[in-house]
Kinemage of the C-alpha trace (Angstrom):
@kinemage 1
@onewidth
@group {chain A} dominant
@subgroup {mainchain}
@vectorlist {calphas} color= white
{ca unk a 1} P 24.532 -37.181 13.143
{ca unk a 2} L 22.107 -33.973 13.583
{ca unk a 3} L 18.533 -33.249 14.445
{ca unk a 4} L 15.889 -34.806 11.831
{ca unk a 5} L 13.888 -32.037 10.533
{ca unk a 6} L 11.058 -31.932 7.846
{ca unk a 7} L 10.889 -29.359 5.130
{ca unk a 8} L 8.171 -27.561 6.891
{ca unk a 9} L 10.178 -26.978 9.964
{ca unk a 10} L 13.168 -25.692 7.884
{ca unk a 11} L 10.917 -23.183 6.440
{ca unk a 12} L 9.720 -21.924 9.777
{ca unk a 13} L 13.333 -22.013 11.050
{ca unk a 14} L 14.211 -19.489 8.313
{ca unk a 15} L 10.971 -17.497 8.760
{ca unk a 16} L 12.082 -17.269 12.436
{ca unk a 17} L 15.561 -15.978 11.656
{ca unk a 18} L 14.207 -13.451 9.421
{ca unk a 19} L 12.155 -12.080 12.258
{ca unk a 20} L 8.670 -12.920 10.749
{ca unk a 21} L 6.320 -13.138 13.499
{ca unk a 22} L 3.063 -14.190 11.484
{ca unk a 23} L 2.079 -16.203 8.750
{ca unk a 24} L -1.011 -15.284 6.364
{ca unk a 25} L -2.583 -18.183 4.889
{ca unk a 26} L -5.658 -20.483 3.697
{ca unk a 27} L -5.324 -23.907 4.896
{ca unk a 28} L -4.387 -26.772 2.196
{ca unk a 29} L -2.779 -30.104 2.367
{ca unk a 30} L 0.133 -29.037 0.345
{ca unk a 31} L 1.471 -26.646 2.913
{ca unk a 32} L 0.386 -28.301 6.110
{ca unk a 33} L 4.092 -29.219 6.870
{ca unk a 34} L 4.587 -25.320 7.107
{ca unk a 35} L 2.098 -24.928 9.998
{ca unk a 36} L 3.797 -27.652 11.919
{ca unk a 37} L 7.038 -25.934 11.503
{ca unk a 38} L 5.331 -22.590 12.857
{ca unk a 39} L 4.570 -24.148 16.014
{ca unk a 40} L 8.228 -24.618 16.891
{ca unk a 41} L 8.758 -20.790 16.713
{ca unk a 42} L 5.331 -19.440 18.082
{ca unk a 43} L 4.877 -17.914 14.722
{ca unk a 44} L 1.335 -16.594 14.612
{ca unk a 45} L -0.661 -18.337 11.890
{ca unk a 46} L -3.474 -15.981 10.685
{ca unk a 47} L -6.013 -17.702 8.448
{ca unk a 48} L -8.281 -16.121 6.024
{ca unk a 49} L -11.231 -17.062 3.890
{ca unk a 50} L -9.692 -16.299 0.440
{ca unk a 51} L -6.129 -16.572 -0.575
{ca unk a 52} L -6.069 -13.007 -2.439
{ca unk a 53} L -6.839 -11.713 1.375
{ca unk a 54} L -3.750 -13.820 2.517
{ca unk a 55} L -1.520 -12.074 0.005
{ca unk a 56} L -3.016 -8.544 0.734
{ca unk a 57} L -2.303 -9.136 4.398
{ca unk a 58} L 1.212 -10.153 3.654
{ca unk a 59} L 1.404 -6.948 1.588
{ca unk a 60} L 0.346 -4.751 4.318
{ca unk a 61} L 2.749 -6.294 6.940
{ca unk a 62} L 5.574 -5.408 4.470
{ca unk a 63} L 4.343 -1.882 4.233
{ca unk a 64} L 3.954 -1.541 8.012
{ca unk a 65} L 7.352 -3.019 8.997
{ca unk a 66} L 9.714 -2.674 5.833
{ca unk a 67} L 10.175 -6.428 6.328
{ca unk a 68} L 8.825 -9.041 4.093
{ca unk a 69} L 5.487 -10.171 4.881
{ca unk a 70} L 4.806 -13.913 4.152
{ca unk a 71} L 1.782 -15.610 2.887
{ca unk a 72} L 1.389 -19.548 2.376
{ca unk a 73} L -1.206 -20.938 -0.066
{ca unk a 74} L -2.034 -24.393 -1.318
{ca unk a 75} L -1.373 -25.507 -4.961
{ca unk a 76} L -3.291 -24.629 -8.033
{ca unk a 77} L -6.417 -22.481 -7.152
{ca unk a 78} L -4.797 -21.315 -3.785
{ca unk a 79} L -1.840 -19.852 -5.836
{ca unk a 80} L -4.148 -18.352 -8.696
{ca unk a 81} L -6.353 -16.997 -6.028
{ca unk a 82} L -3.253 -15.210 -4.520
{ca unk a 83} L -2.055 -13.791 -7.684
{ca unk a 84} L -4.017 -10.686 -7.475
{ca unk a 85} L -2.563 -9.551 -4.124
{ca unk a 86} L 0.767 -10.392 -5.354
{ca unk a 87} L 0.361 -8.216 -8.338
{ca unk a 88} L -0.865 -5.322 -6.099
{ca unk a 89} L 2.223 -5.717 -4.036
{ca unk a 90} L 4.341 -5.721 -7.113
{ca unk a 91} L 3.055 -2.421 -8.186
{ca unk a 92} L 3.401 -1.049 -4.645
{ca unk a 93} L 7.059 -2.242 -4.092
{ca unk a 94} L 5.849 -3.786 -1.198
{ca unk a 95} L 8.321 -6.695 0.147
{ca unk a 96} L 6.506 -10.164 0.437
{ca unk a 97} L 7.238 -13.644 0.043
{ca unk a 98} L 4.364 -16.130 -1.126
{ca unk a 99} L 5.066 -19.623 -0.511
{ca unk a 100} L 3.001 -21.928 -2.748
{ca unk a 101} L 2.114 -25.637 -2.263
{ca unk a 102} L 2.886 -27.836 -5.308
{ca unk a 103} L 2.100 -31.469 -5.908
{ca unk a 104} L 4.875 -33.959 -5.223
{ca unk a 105} L 7.718 -34.041 -7.795
{ca unk a 106} L 7.224 -37.707 -8.048
{ca unk a 107} L 3.767 -36.825 -9.748
{ca unk a 108} L 5.149 -34.082 -12.159
{ca unk a 109} L 3.364 -34.175 -15.372
{ca unk a 110} L 0.808 -36.847 -14.559
{ca unk a 111} L -1.972 -34.433 -14.322
{ca unk a 112} L -2.243 -34.498 -10.445
{ca unk a 113} L -5.229 -32.634 -8.488
{ca unk a 114} L -4.554 -28.804 -8.387
{ca unk a 115} L -1.893 -28.818 -10.804
{ca unk a 116} L -0.802 -25.683 -12.674
{ca unk a 117} L 1.986 -23.768 -14.244
{ca unk a 118} L 2.659 -21.700 -10.969
{ca unk a 119} L 6.252 -20.574 -11.788
{ca unk a 120} L 5.081 -19.289 -14.986
{ca unk a 121} L 2.266 -17.313 -13.734
{ca unk a 122} L 4.016 -15.766 -10.991
{ca unk a 123} L 7.149 -14.803 -12.959
{ca unk a 124} L 5.732 -11.625 -14.485
{ca unk a 125} L 4.608 -10.160 -11.162
{ca unk a 126} L 7.682 -11.159 -8.758
{ca unk a 127} L 11.167 -10.289 -8.596
{ca unk a 128} L 12.014 -13.703 -8.250
{ca unk a 129} L 10.278 -17.196 -8.775
{ca unk a 130} L 11.832 -20.346 -7.628
{ca unk a 131} L 11.095 -23.900 -7.124
{ca unk a 132} L 12.620 -25.660 -4.253
{ca unk a 133} L 13.733 -28.998 -5.528
{ca unk a 134} L 15.500 -30.686 -2.515
{ca unk a 135} L 14.752 -30.404 1.167
{ca unk a 136} L 18.263 -29.815 2.113
{ca unk a 137} L 18.355 -26.783 -0.065
{ca unk a 138} L 15.278 -24.868 1.236
{ca unk a 139} L 17.157 -22.482 3.501
{ca unk a 140} L 19.158 -21.479 0.440
{ca unk a 141} L 16.042 -21.075 -1.556
{ca unk a 142} L 14.391 -19.044 1.203
{ca unk a 143} L 17.287 -16.632 1.645
{ca unk a 144} L 17.268 -15.885 -1.832
{ca unk a 145} L 13.706 -15.095 -1.887
{ca unk a 146} L 13.854 -12.702 1.125
{ca unk a 147} L 17.006 -11.164 -0.245
{ca unk a 148} L 15.375 -10.151 -3.512
{ca unk a 149} L 12.357 -9.032 -1.791
{ca unk a 150} L 14.218 -6.514 0.140
{ca unk a 151} L 16.506 -5.339 -2.536
{ca unk a 152} L 15.635 -2.020 -3.946
{ca unk a 153} L 13.135 -1.482 -5.344
{ca unk a 154} L 11.476 -4.011 -3.050
{ca unk a 155} L 8.764 -6.181 -4.123
{ca unk a 156} L 7.163 -9.669 -3.867
{ca unk a 157} L 8.850 -13.066 -4.537
{ca unk a 158} L 7.441 -16.501 -4.746
{ca unk a 159} L 8.925 -19.908 -3.872
{ca unk a 160} L 7.010 -23.150 -5.285
{ca unk a 161} L 7.202 -25.904 -2.484
{ca unk a 162} L 6.262 -29.414 -3.872
{ca unk a 163} L 4.733 -31.525 -1.247
{ca unk a 164} L 7.277 -34.098 -1.043
{ca unk a 165} L 9.997 -31.537 -0.644
{ca unk a 166} L 8.179 -30.191 2.336
{ca unk a 167} L 7.288 -33.311 4.239
{ca unk a 168} L 10.682 -35.092 3.743
{ca unk a 169} L 12.933 -35.221 6.960
{ca unk a 170} L 16.598 -34.555 6.390
{ca unk a 171} L 19.580 -34.550 8.775
{ca unk a 172} L 20.080 -30.808 9.690
{ca unk a 173} L 23.806 -31.398 9.455
{ca unk a 174} L 23.397 -31.678 5.831
{ca unk a 175} L 20.998 -28.668 5.296
{ca unk a 176} L 22.689 -26.332 3.007
{ca unk a 177} L 23.177 -22.820 5.133
{ca unk a 178} L 21.651 -19.508 3.983
{ca unk a 179} L 24.141 -17.064 2.566
{ca unk a 180} L 22.564 -14.000 4.273
{ca unk a 181} L 24.175 -11.866 1.940
{ca unk a 182} L 22.326 -8.584 1.805
{ca unk a 183} L 22.743 -5.080 0.789
{ca unk a 184} L 23.556 -2.840 3.723
{ca unk a 185} L 24.056 0.530 1.763
{ca unk a 186} L 21.912 1.606 -0.854
{ca unk a 187} L 23.242 3.015 -4.226
{ca unk a 188} L 24.465 6.507 -3.905
{ca unk a 189} L 24.477 9.548 -6.133
{ca unk a 190} L 27.600 10.976 -8.046
{ca unk a 191} L 28.937 13.932 -6.144
{ca unk a 192} L 29.265 15.954 -9.075
{ca unk a 193} L 25.771 15.597 -10.141
{ca unk a 194} L 24.364 16.259 -6.472
{ca unk a 195} L 26.221 19.746 -6.756
{ca unk a 196} L 24.569 20.501 -9.905
{ca unk a 197} L 21.382 19.811 -8.277
{ca unk a 198} L 22.286 22.093 -5.431
{ca unk a 199} L 22.875 24.850 -8.159
{ca unk a 200} L 19.600 24.202 -9.680
{ca unk a 201} L 17.770 24.725 -6.572
{ca unk a 202} L 19.643 27.822 -5.674
{ca unk a 203} L 18.461 29.438 -9.024
{ca unk a 204} L 14.960 28.020 -9.379
{ca unk a 205} L 12.078 30.516 -9.006
{ca unk a 206} L 9.266 27.947 -8.725
{ca unk a 207} L 10.704 24.582 -7.379
{ca unk a 208} L 8.734 21.609 -6.498
{ca unk a 209} L 9.519 18.381 -4.412
{ca unk a 210} L 7.542 15.393 -5.248
{ca unk a 211} L 7.933 12.449 -2.827
{ca unk a 212} L 6.728 9.078 -3.434
{ca unk a 213} L 6.763 5.544 -2.091
{ca unk a 214} L 10.608 5.516 -2.527
{ca unk a 215} L 11.020 8.191 -0.051
{ca unk a 216} L 9.050 5.840 2.499
{ca unk a 217} L 10.842 2.871 1.740
{ca unk a 218} L 14.177 4.359 2.174
{ca unk a 219} L 13.085 6.214 5.588
{ca unk a 220} L 13.928 9.715 4.136
{ca unk a 221} L 11.651 11.542 6.498
{ca unk a 222} L 14.069 13.461 8.543
{ca unk a 223} L 15.996 14.081 5.398
{ca unk a 224} L 13.193 15.400 3.402
{ca unk a 225} L 11.996 17.526 6.393
{ca unk a 226} L 15.439 19.193 6.473
{ca unk a 227} L 15.500 19.887 2.779
{ca unk a 228} L 12.136 21.285 2.786
{ca unk a 229} L 12.886 23.613 5.777
{ca unk a 230} L 16.461 24.607 4.280
{ca unk a 231} L 15.241 25.517 0.890
{ca unk a 232} L 11.875 26.805 1.848
{ca unk a 233} L 10.337 24.314 -0.860
{ca unk a 234} L 6.777 23.069 -1.176
{ca unk a 235} L 6.382 19.041 -0.734
{ca unk a 236} L 3.802 17.101 -2.372
{ca unk a 237} L 3.414 13.409 -1.616
{ca unk a 238} L 1.606 10.213 -2.950
{ca unk a 239} L 1.678 6.615 -2.472
{ca unk a 240} L 3.301 5.250 0.771
{ca unk a 241} L 4.863 8.885 1.238
{ca unk a 242} L 1.701 9.973 2.860
{ca unk a 243} L 2.415 10.640 6.439
{ca unk a 244} L 6.311 10.911 5.580
{ca unk a 245} L 5.775 14.712 7.059
{ca unk a 246} L 3.104 15.228 9.443
{ca unk a 247} L -0.045 17.022 8.319
{ca unk a 248} L 0.865 20.273 10.016
{ca unk a 249} L 4.283 20.439 8.487
{ca unk a 250} L 4.651 23.965 7.012
{ca unk a 251} L 6.115 22.660 3.684
{ca unk a 252} L 3.586 20.006 3.040
{ca unk a 253} L 0.736 20.887 0.617
{ca unk a 254} L -1.920 18.925 -0.871
{ca unk a 255} L -4.683 20.755 -2.768
{ca unk a 256} L -2.462 22.607 -5.195
{ca unk a 257} L -0.395 19.958 -6.601
{ca unk a 258} L -1.645 20.016 -10.149
{ca unk a 259} L -1.181 23.855 -10.030
{ca unk a 260} L 2.108 23.827 -8.846
{ca unk a 261} L 3.387 21.307 -11.429
{ca unk a 262} L 2.121 23.130 -14.115
{ca unk a 263} L 3.914 26.478 -12.942
{ca unk a 264} L 7.006 24.727 -11.592
{ca unk a 265} L 10.455 25.451 -13.323
{ca unk a 266} L 12.211 22.596 -11.417
{ca unk a 267} L 10.761 19.399 -10.343
{ca unk a 268} L 12.568 17.164 -7.764
{ca unk a 269} L 11.172 13.859 -8.115
{ca unk a 270} L 12.034 11.425 -5.056
{ca unk a 271} L 11.111 7.888 -5.390
{ca unk a 272} L 8.083 8.344 -7.544
{ca unk a 273} L 6.855 7.191 -11.032
{ca unk a 274} L 5.673 9.422 -13.623
{ca unk a 275} L 2.421 7.577 -14.172
{ca unk a 276} L -1.225 8.715 -14.034
{ca unk a 277} L -1.125 10.097 -10.483
{ca unk a 278} L 1.174 12.810 -11.610
{ca unk a 279} L 0.054 13.413 -15.257
{ca unk a 280} L 2.756 11.140 -16.511
{ca unk a 281} L 5.231 13.852 -16.330
{ca unk a 282} L 4.172 15.402 -19.556
{ca unk a 283} L 2.682 18.540 -20.746
{ca unk a 284} L 0.029 20.088 -20.322
{ca unk a 285} L 0.429 18.718 -16.648
{ca unk a 286} L 3.882 20.304 -16.711
{ca unk a 287} L 5.759 23.226 -18.426
{ca unk a 288} L 7.472 22.493 -21.560
{ca unk a 289} L 10.559 23.914 -20.134
{ca unk a 290} L 10.520 22.215 -16.590
{ca unk a 291} L 13.915 20.950 -15.143
{ca unk a 292} L 13.233 17.490 -13.730
{ca unk a 293} L 15.665 15.695 -11.345
{ca unk a 294} L 14.591 12.055 -10.880
{ca unk a 295} L 15.974 9.939 -7.977
{ca unk a 296} L 15.396 6.300 -7.725
{ca unk a 297} L 17.241 3.287 -6.581
{ca unk a 298} L 15.946 1.321 -9.755
{ca unk a 299} L 17.743 2.886 -12.933
{ca unk a 300} L 15.251 1.612 -15.385
{ca unk a 301} L 12.496 3.607 -13.641
{ca unk a 302} L 14.134 6.817 -14.077
{ca unk a 303} L 12.872 8.839 -16.936
{ca unk a 304} L 10.209 6.600 -17.727
{ca unk a 305} L 7.308 8.528 -19.841
{ca unk a 306} L 9.398 11.760 -19.765
{ca unk a 307} L 12.902 12.991 -20.339
{ca unk a 308} L 14.897 14.175 -17.243
{ca unk a 309} L 17.651 16.419 -16.970
{ca unk a 310} L 19.371 14.524 -14.097
{ca unk a 311} L 18.637 10.805 -13.676
{ca unk a 312} L 20.073 9.784 -10.350
{ca unk a 313} L 20.019 6.129 -9.596
{ca unk a 314} L 20.275 6.433 -5.629
{ca unk a 315} L 18.444 5.526 -2.306
{ca unk a 316} L 16.473 8.617 -1.625
{ca unk a 317} L 17.498 9.339 1.839
{ca unk a 318} L 21.443 8.886 0.584
{ca unk a 319} L 20.871 11.526 -2.060
{ca unk a 320} L 19.117 13.787 0.315
{ca unk a 321} L 21.813 13.476 2.979
{ca unk a 322} L 24.493 14.049 -0.003
{ca unk a 323} L 22.289 17.080 -1.369
{ca unk a 324} L 22.112 18.523 2.272
{ca unk a 325} L 25.779 18.849 2.459
{ca unk a 326} L 25.375 21.836 0.079
{ca unk a 327} L 22.882 23.577 2.014
{ca unk a 328} L 24.640 26.938 2.083
{ca unk a 329} L 24.085 26.897 -1.787
{ca unk a 330} L 20.426 26.892 -1.671
{ca unk a 331} L 19.253 27.838 1.828
{ca unk a 332} L 16.506 30.533 2.310
{ca unk a 333} L 15.830 32.391 5.532
{ca unk a 334} L 12.231 33.381 4.406
{ca unk a 335} L 9.491 31.733 2.140
{ca unk a 336} L 9.555 32.800 -1.389
{ca unk a 337} L 6.475 34.427 -3.062
{ca unk a 338} L 6.134 31.194 -4.934
{ca unk a 339} L 5.766 29.189 -1.543
{ca unk a 340} L 3.517 31.523 0.037
{ca unk a 341} L 1.240 31.711 -2.869
{ca unk a 342} L 0.962 28.068 -3.027
{ca unk a 343} L 0.075 28.052 0.798
{ca unk a 344} L -2.568 30.831 0.181
{ca unk a 345} L -4.088 28.770 -2.646
{ca unk a 346} L -4.039 25.520 -0.641
{ca unk a 347} L -5.811 27.239 2.470
{ca unk a 348} L -8.453 28.983 -0.038
{ca unk a 349} L -9.214 25.586 -1.523
{ca unk a 350} L -9.551 23.989 1.818
{ca unk a 351} L -12.018 26.677 2.876
{ca unk a 352} L -14.086 26.310 -0.311
{ca unk a 353} L -14.366 22.435 0.515
{ca unk a 354} L -15.292 23.099 3.990
{ca unk a 355} L -18.825 24.281 3.133
{ca unk a 356} L -19.850 20.922 1.729
{ca unk a 357} L -17.835 19.296 4.370
{ca unk a 358} L -20.129 20.852 7.155
{ca unk a 359} L -23.504 20.219 5.394
{ca unk a 360} L -26.226 18.777 7.506
{ca unk a 361} L -28.158 17.892 4.141
{ca unk a 362} L -29.890 14.614 4.020
{ca unk a 363} L -28.963 12.356 2.050
{ca unk a 364} L -25.361 12.904 3.404
{ca unk a 365} L -22.973 14.596 1.191
{ca unk a 366} L -19.671 12.646 0.658
{ca unk a 367} L -17.290 15.486 1.974
{ca unk a 368} L -19.322 15.560 5.096
{ca unk a 369} L -18.838 11.807 5.448
{ca unk a 370} L -15.335 12.587 5.002
{ca unk a 371} L -14.978 15.158 7.527
{ca unk a 372} L -16.718 12.958 10.179
{ca unk a 373} L -14.349 10.125 9.544
{ca unk a 374} L -11.502 12.744 9.828
{ca unk a 375} L -12.930 13.921 13.083
{ca unk a 376} L -13.085 10.234 14.428
{ca unk a 377} L -9.330 9.186 13.350
{ca unk a 378} L -6.945 9.770 16.059
{ca unk a 379} L -3.461 11.121 15.678
{ca unk a 380} L -1.661 7.542 15.695
{ca unk a 381} L -4.386 5.937 13.983
{ca unk a 382} L -3.534 3.529 10.772
{ca unk a 383} L -6.162 4.455 8.234
{ca unk a 384} L -6.775 2.250 5.228
{ca unk a 385} L -8.629 3.267 1.959
{ca unk a 386} L -10.467 0.761 0.085
{ca unk a 387} L -12.486 2.272 -2.615
{ca unk a 388} L -12.732 4.745 -5.421
{ca unk a 389} L -14.308 8.023 -5.144
{ca unk a 390} L -15.191 7.929 -1.396
{ca unk a 391} L -11.622 7.271 -0.590
{ca unk a 392} L -10.453 10.152 -2.729
{ca unk a 393} L -12.914 12.247 -0.692
{ca unk a 394} L -11.659 10.908 2.679
{ca unk a 395} L -7.888 10.961 1.808
{ca unk a 396} L -8.213 14.632 1.470
{ca unk a 397} L -9.377 15.186 4.827
{ca unk a 398} L -7.816 12.596 7.101
{ca unk a 399} L -4.916 13.932 8.705
{ca unk a 400} L -1.798 11.330 8.506
{ca unk a 401} L 0.918 12.277 11.052
{ca unk a 402} L 3.220 9.064 11.010
{ca unk a 403} L 5.023 7.199 8.214
{ca unk a 404} L 3.306 4.141 6.885
{ca unk a 405} L -0.299 5.157 8.725
{ca unk a 406} L -2.132 5.647 5.511
{ca unk a 407} L -2.439 2.522 3.344
{ca unk a 408} L -4.303 2.153 0.041
{ca unk a 409} L -4.014 -0.389 -2.872
{ca unk a 410} L -1.155 1.640 -4.608
{ca unk a 411} L -1.017 2.138 -8.426
{ca unk a 412} L -2.556 -1.291 -9.245
{ca unk a 413} L -6.011 0.336 -7.904
{ca unk a 414} L -7.068 -3.270 -6.496
{ca unk a 415} L -10.128 -3.312 -4.465
{ca unk a 416} L -10.447 -5.524 -1.465
{ca unk a 417} L -7.628 -4.648 0.491
{ca unk a 418} L -9.624 -3.271 3.363
{ca unk a 419} L -10.092 -6.063 5.919
{ca unk a 420} L -6.792 -8.069 5.043
{ca unk a 421} L -4.912 -4.759 5.395
{ca unk a 422} L -6.566 -4.018 8.758
{ca unk a 423} L -5.758 -7.703 10.086
{ca unk a 424} L -2.115 -7.302 9.417
{ca unk a 425} L -2.158 -3.711 10.891
{ca unk a 426} L -4.004 -5.119 14.118
{ca unk a 427} L -1.304 -7.813 14.411
{ca unk a 428} L 1.694 -5.331 13.864
{ca unk a 429} L 0.336 -2.497 16.054
{ca unk a 430} L -2.085 -4.055 18.418
{ca unk a 431} L -2.581 -0.777 20.460
{ca unk a 432} L -3.255 1.648 17.739
{ca unk a 433} L -6.565 2.638 16.272
{ca unk a 434} L -7.039 0.792 12.947
{ca unk a 435} L -9.977 2.493 10.314
{ca unk a 436} L -10.719 1.084 7.018
{ca unk a 437} L -12.828 3.459 4.896
{ca unk a 438} L -14.877 1.410 2.260
{ca unk a 439} L -16.857 1.925 -0.773
{ca unk a 440} L -19.996 -0.299 -1.091
{ca unk a 441} L -18.669 -1.902 -3.916
{ca unk a 442} L -15.173 -2.565 -2.472
{ca unk a 443} L -16.645 -3.988 0.804
{ca unk a 444} L -17.936 -6.957 -1.332
{ca unk a 445} L -14.541 -8.299 -2.405
{ca unk a 446} L -13.512 -9.340 0.928
{ca unk a 447} L -16.337 -8.726 3.466
{ca unk a 448} L -16.217 -12.197 4.639
{ca unk a 449} L -12.734 -11.500 6.285
{ca unk a 450} L -14.631 -10.213 8.997
{ca unk a 451} L -15.333 -13.666 10.216
{ca unk a 452} L -11.433 -14.156 10.147
{ca unk a 453} L -10.869 -10.975 12.294
{ca unk a 454} L -13.705 -11.750 14.528
{ca unk a 455} L -12.526 -15.446 15.279
{ca unk a 456} L -8.668 -14.517 15.773
{ca unk a 457} L -9.269 -11.309 18.065
{ca unk a 458} L -8.184 -8.730 15.291
{ca unk a 459} L -10.542 -5.832 15.872
{ca unk a 460} L -10.945 -2.753 13.533
{ca unk a 461} L -13.450 -0.147 12.658
{ca unk a 462} L -14.714 -0.097 8.998
{ca unk a 463} L -16.984 2.444 7.684
{ca unk a 464} L -18.718 2.375 4.351
{ca unk a 465} L -19.447 5.683 2.210
{ca unk a 466} L -22.705 3.725 0.599
{ca unk a 467} L -23.740 5.576 -2.675
{ca unk a 468} L -25.612 2.557 -3.997
{ca unk a 469} L -23.299 2.453 -7.103
{ca unk a 470} L -19.724 1.810 -8.454
{ca unk a 471} L -19.592 5.501 -8.015
{ca unk a 472} L -16.314 6.115 -10.071
{ca unk a 473} L -17.221 3.978 -12.997
{ca unk a 474} L -20.816 5.065 -12.937
{ca unk a 475} L -19.672 8.716 -13.402
{ca unk a 476} L -17.332 7.625 -15.967
{ca unk a 477} L -19.988 5.492 -17.958
{ca unk a 478} L -22.421 8.373 -17.474
{ca unk a 479} L -20.171 10.704 -19.299
{ca unk a 480} L -19.225 8.559 -22.032
{ca unk a 481} L -22.649 6.751 -22.923
{ca unk a 482} L -25.295 8.871 -21.146
{ca unk a 483} L -27.387 8.228 -18.080
{ca unk a 484} L -30.084 6.442 -20.200
{ca unk a 485} L -27.474 3.501 -20.830
{ca unk a 486} L -26.810 2.761 -17.203
{ca unk a 487} L -25.522 -0.945 -17.215
{ca unk a 488} L -23.850 -2.696 -14.473
{ca unk a 489} L -23.313 0.435 -12.373
{ca unk a 490} L -25.739 0.358 -9.604
{ca unk a 491} L -25.791 -1.170 -6.120
{ca unk a 492} L -28.618 -1.491 -3.674
{ca unk a 493} L -28.449 1.097 -0.743
{ca unk a 494} L -30.850 -1.036 1.139
{ca unk a 495} L -28.427 -3.940 1.331
{ca unk a 496} L -27.787 -4.381 5.013
{ca unk a 497} L -23.852 -4.705 5.133
{ca unk a 498} L -24.057 -3.976 8.878
{ca unk a 499} L -26.220 -7.159 9.606
{ca unk a 500} L -23.713 -9.468 7.784
{ca unk a 501} L -21.091 -8.155 9.999
{ca unk a 502} L -23.144 -8.731 13.272
{ca unk a 503} L -24.056 -12.190 11.875
{ca unk a 504} L -20.255 -12.908 11.499
{ca unk a 505} L -19.915 -11.888 15.304
{ca unk a 506} L -18.906 -8.273 14.974
{ca unk a 507} L -20.613 -4.902 15.597
{ca unk a 508} L -22.542 -3.146 12.690
{ca unk a 509} L -24.717 -0.007 12.373
{ca unk a 510} L -26.556 1.704 9.637
{ca unk a 511} L -26.429 5.659 9.670
{ca unk a 512} L -28.462 7.835 7.415
{ca unk a 513} L -28.164 11.303 9.015
{ca unk a 514} L -24.686 13.252 9.267
{ca unk a 515} L -24.763 13.981 12.931
{ca unk a 516} L -25.160 10.332 13.714
{ca unk a 517} L -21.889 9.175 12.069
{ca unk a 518} L -19.373 10.249 14.902
{ca unk a 519} L -21.278 8.744 17.544
{ca unk a 520} L -21.695 5.540 15.705
{ca unk a 521} L -17.974 5.265 15.038
{ca unk a 522} L -17.270 5.739 18.686
{ca unk a 523} L -19.558 3.001 19.528
{ca unk a 524} L -17.948 0.697 16.793
{ca unk a 525} L -14.625 1.474 18.278
{ca unk a 526} L -15.762 0.791 21.836
{ca unk a 527} L -17.252 -2.550 20.794
{ca unk a 528} L -13.878 -4.258 20.993
{ca unk a 529} L -14.633 -6.471 17.949
{ca unk a 530} L -14.490 -5.862 14.188
{ca unk a 531} L -17.089 -3.342 13.581
{ca unk a 532} L -18.560 -1.751 10.500
{ca unk a 533} L -20.688 1.537 9.905
{ca unk a 534} L -22.766 1.593 6.847
{ca unk a 535} L -23.268 5.366 6.027
{ca unk a 536} L -26.073 6.191 3.445
{ca unk a 537} L -24.671 9.111 1.011
{ca unk a 538} L -26.352 11.051 -1.641
{ca unk a 539} L -26.232 8.740 -4.570
{ca unk a 540} L -26.709 11.806 -7.050
{ca unk a 541} L -23.457 13.275 -6.256
{ca unk a 542} L -20.797 13.048 -8.851
{ca unk a 543} L -16.899 13.612 -8.400
{ca unk a 544} L -15.179 14.598 -11.586
{ca unk a 545} L -12.549 11.904 -12.225
{ca unk a 546} L -10.293 10.828 -15.002
{ca unk a 547} L -8.863 7.741 -13.321
{ca unk a 548} L -11.177 5.198 -14.952
{ca unk a 549} L -9.525 5.864 -18.276
{ca unk a 550} L -5.999 6.830 -17.267
{ca unk a 551} L -5.845 10.427 -18.624
């Protein structure tokens, strides 16, 4: 007869076998057995103040490790609170597993406390949603959740865990073993098609490489570097691909992407979606006669929103390795006039932006704020963007030197990721600088998580670009309805967010002069506790943006 272990212990056994060293959670009786199991394996339980934050933290863990992050939440409102974070991970293709408590199967349909149709709610925003119906099969169900979370494209999965299934002890000799069947090699491209792409590169006069999150998830940084250098190609990145090439890479450009896409005769799209971030792949954002090669491991994402000339279902790194075997066909020894022109235009745009970024004006210009944050951030820092306009300003100036070291919500555009992402980053990389750039609106979503970070010794530096408004939305509302009809767009710059953080046990400062930003950020870092610097910006500044209505 084997050892007797309850369901929560079997869950923890599986987490440990998967290499999971942290569980993000908010306590609830339905899932207490899992906490008991985590003690057997020294799995760190990081608890938060809202289940949405637990899901966001698991999302960040997945992005940073390329292994599923795990969150556990109680039944009913615990699960529904987490759905927003799961949805954000779904659209960002982040591997994560949500464990949801559920009322005992014996009470099914009787109207128990916190009863909800959890599987039905999670199914549209997960790759898999299962209910564990028997304690002996828990390891099998968990294995399926991890397997699907990791299969390309990666994403979140959900496991519904009835309380009686979790609490029942079973003989380990009778536990159904996990299959551990995982893909080891991603899908590859047809060799003939790869050869045709090499010919297209050789003949193109204005080629562009677009690298998206799929290039990051496939760890294609070495291959992308080799392609860019061999073919003398301009590279533009978005999503989790920021940092896949270092900021000083000679082929990485940023400020001329719209111009380049409008003029390109060949676009090599690597693991991207043709969504609002890249003009949906359609004219006038692209030439009518542009040739498009779209590479993605998920076939049904290829050619979405626009026709493509070659749709290649393949792991991005595998495709690039195959393409590089034809390097003699498309190699260039010198930069083309096309690449040189884009580099010159990129530099000119950076110079024009620098004038505003060095302004000593009061109130503080947002670009000066961004410049000071960029100067503070070190080369190994993990930087998290949680906001609208202010994050766009800052993203343009912060140098990201390593893969996975810039994180923002992703295409779902979900505010509130800042503190949860930072806690996960501090756990995964305890020796790295972790910085969150907030808008004053976004800070309010999960500001109480500073208490979670203080209590559990997870320091990071947060900085608010405070324009006293929902800035991106205010600009949109003003353009459409006029300044006289301003409703639900303004916040109060007098609100002392820094005092709130101090009251929660952290470090807080308010800054109103540009020259004080850098020293305040350094004091925040030196405090050794979760910190917030509240920087008051010029609330009259407007950044032109179309993101509010997706145009």
